[in-house]
N, C-alpha and C positions, 0 to 999 in steps of 0.2 A: 531219790534223785542223785545222791552222791555216787551210787553204783552206776548210774547212767553216765556221769562224767568220767568215771574210771574206765568204762567200756569204750567211750569215745576217744579218750586220750592215752590211757596206758596200753590197752589192747589195740586200739585203732591208731590212726595217724593224725588225729585232731578232728574237731567237730566242724561241720559246714554250717555257716550262717543261714543258708537257704534251705536246709533240710530239718525236718522234725526229729528230735531225739528219739531213740528206740524206747518203746514202752516196757519191754522185757529185755534188759541188757544181755543176760546170759543166753537167752534164746536167739537174740540177734547175732551174737558172736558165733554160735554153733551153726546157724543157718548159712553163714558165709562159707563154711567148709563144703557146702553143696553148690553154692552159686558161683564160686571162683572161676574166672576165665584165665586159663594158662597162656593164651596167645591173643591179647586184645588187639584191636585195630591199630594202635599206635606202633606196633612192631612190624606191621606188614611191609613197609617200605624199606626196612633196614637190611643191609647185606648179611647173609648167613656165613657161617664158618667156611664153607667151600670157597666162596668168593673172596673172603678175607684172606685165606691162605694164598690165593692167586695174587692178591694185591700185595701181600708181604713179599712174595717171590719177585714180583715186578719191582718193588721198591728196593729190595736187596740187590737185584741185578743192575738196576739203574745206578745205585750208589757205587757198585763195583766198577761200572763203566766210567762213571765220573771220576773216580779216583785214578783209574788207569789213564784217562785222558789228561788228568792233572800231572801225573808223573811224567808222561811223555812231553808235556809242555813245560816242565821244569818248575811248576808251582808246588806249594805245600799240599800234599794230598789230604792231610788231616784237617787243614782249614777248609778244603773243599767239601770233605765228608760231613762237616758240621752244618752245612747248608741243608735246608729242608727241601729235597727234590719233590717233584710233583707226586709221585706214588706215595711218599710218606705223608704228604699233605692229605691225600685221600684217606689214609688210615686215621689221621687225626680228625678229619671230618666225620668219619664213621664213629669215632669216639664221641664227639660232641652231639651228633644226632642221636646216639644211644642215650646219653645223659638227658637230652630233651625228652625222649620217649619215656624213660624211667620216671622222670619228673611228672609228665603228663598223666601217666597211669596213676601215680600216687595221689595227684591232686583230684582226679575225677573218679576214682574207684568207688564202688559201692560195697566192696569187700576189703575194707582197710585192715582188718585183722590178719587176713591171709597175705596181703601185700607187706605188712610188717614182718611176717614170717619169712617172706621171700628175702627181704633185706637182712634179716637175722642170719639166715643160712648163707647168703652171699658173703657176709662178713666172716662167718665161721670158716668157710672155705675160701679165705681171702686170696686174691691175686692183686697185682698192682701195675698200673701203667707207668710206674717208675722205670720199668724195664721197657724200652722202646718197642721191642718186638711184640709186646702184649697190647700195645696202644689200641689197635683196632678190634681186639678180640674181647675186651673186658665186658662190653654189653652183651655180646653173643653168649659169653659164658653164663651170665645170669639168666638170659632169656631162653637159652637152649638146655642148659644143665640143671639149673635151680628151679625155674618156674614150673616145668612140667612134672617135677617130682616132689614138690613141696608138700603134697598131700598123699604121698606114697610111703614106702618103707625106707628106713634109713639105709639099709644095705643097697637098695636100688639107687638112691641118691648118691651114695658113696661111689658106686660103680661107674656112674655116668660122669660125675665130677672129676674123678682121677683119670679118665680117658680123654677129657676135653682138651683140644689143642691149646687153649689158653693156660690151663694148669701145666701141661707138658712143657710149654715154652717158659712160663714164669719160673718154674723150679728146675729148669735145665735138664728135664728127663730126655728130651729129644737128642741130647748130646751124650747120654750114658751108654757105654759099650762094655759088655762083658769082657774081662781081661782074657779069657780063654775061648771067646767066641770065634767063629770062622773069620770074621772080618778083622778082629784084633790080631789073630794069628798071621793073616796075610800082611797086615801093616807091620807086624814085628819082623817078618822076613825082609821087609824093605827098610828096616831100621827106624820105624816110627812106633810110638807108643800111643795106644788108644785106651782111655781110662774110664773108670766107673764114676758116676755122679750119685751122691747119696741124698741130695736135697729132697726129692719127692718122698723117698722112703722115710726120712727123718720127720718131715712135717706131717705125714699121714699118721705116724705113731704119736707124735708129740701134740699136735694141734687138731687133727681131724678125727681121731678115734680115741686112743687110750688116755691121752693126757700125760703130763709130766709125772715123774715119780710113781709109775704104775707097773714097774717090774721088768721093763725091757732094758737092755744094755746096748753098748756100741756094736757088739757083734751081731745083735739082732737087726740093727739098722743096716749094717753092711750086707748081711744075708738077704734082707728084704730088697735092698738095692740091686743085688745080683738077680733076684727073682723078677724084678721089674724091667731088667734090660730087654730091649726089643719093643717096649711100649713107646711108640714114636708117632710121627705125624706124616701121613702120606701126602705126597705132592710138594714137600718142602726140601728134601735132601737132594744134593747135587749128584750123588752117586746113583747110577741106574739101579743098582741092586737094592737100594734103600728108598727108592722114590715112591713105591707103593702104587696101588691101582688107581688112586684118586685122592683129592683133598679130604682130610679128616684123620681120625685115629687109625693107626695101622700097626699091626704087630710085625716087626721085622726080624724074622728068625736068624739071619746072618749076624746079628749083634747080641743075641741072647746068650747069657752065660749058661753053659750046659751043666747038668747034674742036679741032684736033690739039694734042697735047702733045709736047714733046721733053724726055726725061729720061735723063740720063747718056749723052747723045749719040745716043739712039735716038728716032725719031719714032713716035708712037702716034696713028694716025688713026681708031681705032675710035670708035664713037658709043655714048653711053649708058653703062650699067653695064659693058659689055665693055671700055671703055678702061682703067679702073683694074684690072680683072681681068687684062688683058694685062700690065700692069706687074707685078702680083703674080706672075704665072707666070714672068716673067723674073727677078725677084728671088729666087724660090724656088730657082732652079738657078744662081744666080750664084756664081762661085768664092769671092767674099768671104763669101757666106752659108754656103757649105760650111765655110770655115775658122772662121767665128764659131760656128756650131753645134758643130763638132768641139771647139773650145777649151772651150766651156761644158760639154760632156759629159765631156771629160777632166778638167776641174777638179772636177766633181761626183763622179766615180767613182774618180779616181786621186789627185790631190794639188791643194792650193791653187795651187801653181805647176805648171800642166799640162805633163806630159812632152812635149817636142817630137815625139818619134817616134810617140807615141800620137795626138797631134793630127794629124800628117801621115797616119797610117793611117786615121783616121776621115774626114778630109777627102777622101781618095781614094775611100773606100768611098761616101761621100755622092754624089760626082760620078758615079762609075761606075754606081751603082745607080739614079740618077735620084731621089735623096732618099728611098730606101726606108728607113724608120726601123728595122724589125727587123734589117736588114742592119747598121746601126750598133750595135745592141744586141748582136749576136753578135760584132762586132769587140771591144766592150768586154769580153765574157766571155772571149774567146780571147786577149786581150792580156796579156802578163806584167806590164805596168805597174800594172794594177788589182789584181793579187794580191801585189805585192812593194813597192809604194810606201808612203810614210808614212801613218799613220792620219789620217783626216779627223776634225776636231772636230764633234760633233753639234750641230745647231741645236736650239733649245728644242722645236720640233715633233718632230724626230727622236728626241730624248732621251726625251720624254714617251711617245711611242708605244712605243719600245723598252722602257721601264720598265714600262709597263702590260701589254704583251704578255708580258714575263717573268713577271709576277705573276699572269697568268691573267685579267686584266680584259678583258672583251670588248665593253663599251659604256659610254658616259657619257651622261647626259642633256645635250641641247644646251646649255642655259645653263651647266651645270657645266663642260663642255668649253671653251666659249668663254671663260669666266672664267679657267680654268686657263692657257690659252695666252696670254691677255692678261697675267696675272700674271707669266708667264715671259718676256714681252717679244717674243713673236712671235704677235700676234693673227692668226687665220686670215683670209686674203684682205685684209690691211691693211698692206701695205708702205708705206714712206714715199714711194715714187715709182714710176713706171712701170718702172723698172729691176728691181723685185722685191726680195726679201730677198737680202742678201749670202750668198755661198757659201764664205766663208773664215773661218778661226778667229778672227782679231782682232775680228770683229763680235760674237762670242758668248762669248768666254772671259774677260770682265772679272770682277772680284771680286764686284760686285753681282749679276751674272747667275748666277754659280756659287752664291752664297748662296741665291738664290731656288730653285735646284734642290735644295739641301739641305732647305729647308723643305717643298717638294713631296714629296721622297723620304721625309721623316719622316711626312707624312700618309699616303702610300701604305702605308708600313710598318705604321702603326698599324691600318690597316683590313684588311691582308692577312697580317700576320706569323703569326698563330696557325696558319694552314694551310700554312705554307711553311717548309721547312728551307733557309735561305739558303746554307749551306755546300754542300749537295747541289745546289741550283739553280745555283750558280755554275759548277760543272763541266758542267752540262747546257747552259747558254746560251752558254758560252764554251769549247767543246770544244778542248782543246789549246792554249788561248790565255790561260789565267788565270795571272797573274803570282804569284810566290812571296810578294811583299809583300801582295797582296790576299788571298791564301789565309790568311796569318798574321793579317791584320787581322780577318778573319771568324772565325777560330778564337779570338781573344782577346775577341770581343765579349761584353758582359755579359748580353745577352739575345737571343732570336730576333728581336725587333723592331729592336734596334740592329744586328744582323748584316745584316738585310735592308736597312735604310737605308744602311748602309755599302756594300753591294753596288751599290745603285742610284746611288751617287755615286762609285763606284770609277773609276779611269782607264779600265778596260775599257768601262764603260758610257758614259762621256763621249765615247768615240771610236768610230769605225766603220771 
């Protein structure tokens, strides 16, 4: 029964009080790799990237017009630009709707293991709405780039992620221009300098593939950035030559840095878009990438301090399978370290979803969901850096963070307690894993509401 609880909570997103626990935990997890639905109904009404790009252009043009009008009227243009014009409100609404959809999927899914993997990869390839231009695109990034490829090859996931407009906007790739490109040369003739941006190249090497201290240097970053020039967003640029055939990823030849590149000792003589793609293909199967991905998966599913044997097993599976992700997931399921290691402390997102699944909540309005996760300290798609949210206990187990969970648990209990027997629910959602101390605390609770609130902040619910 303890394995059942681990499957539900460590691999999954928390147990539902209305569903019977799986009889064969490992078979239940593996079956999800077949049943997973990449585009559930909750996503059908959300705007896709082409429409979001149009909305961003509308918002940008509206702000420009408002600032021009403010200057003509003698008012402070910066003060006017800080207002939230209508089109930007539309992008904000797109974000909150996407948070609501993500939450609804997590609460109602019958493939919680794969949904956890979606969240894992979305955090691995982190973007952030801290950058206003990314605001409307964060949900589309997860739904369009991560979800359809979570059960494919790492190389294919990498290819799609690095081309998605959300990533290109977040890491300023749309502004990167080869110093010797035709457009840069024309600008130089007019006395203007158009420059290279290394953000995307650096984060691909440091965070998305090889990892830190893996043998690359600053010159490799710069050379990769030169290879990536031309990777931009169609429909966004004001210059006709760079506008592209339509909204979405577009390779703009006029801003690509000409010539061959040498990166980590290998020469890339391909032209155009194919040059950077050839680099990505090599990075996707590099031994350092295999170890980096293996370490992060082991940390997420086994322990904050990843077990070396599990890391080695995942690393070899990555290289032998050509980066086939389901092969890695099966290794996680079959490895003893994921079933016997110390419990992982839940992040605010994980705890909230587990608490809501346990109490039978199946959806939250987007604004409510976004506000709740913000209050708990883990706003959806808003990490503090491209490294994403941390995956270890010290980042989430502080006194203030725990107090916020207590407050949220009390609110959940107030709304759901009349229909729930917390003492019975505890045994259902933690089969064979409920401690005597928690059972005693629930038995001594003065009311059903207090008992449910105690269950939601119990050690069992805080860990997975």
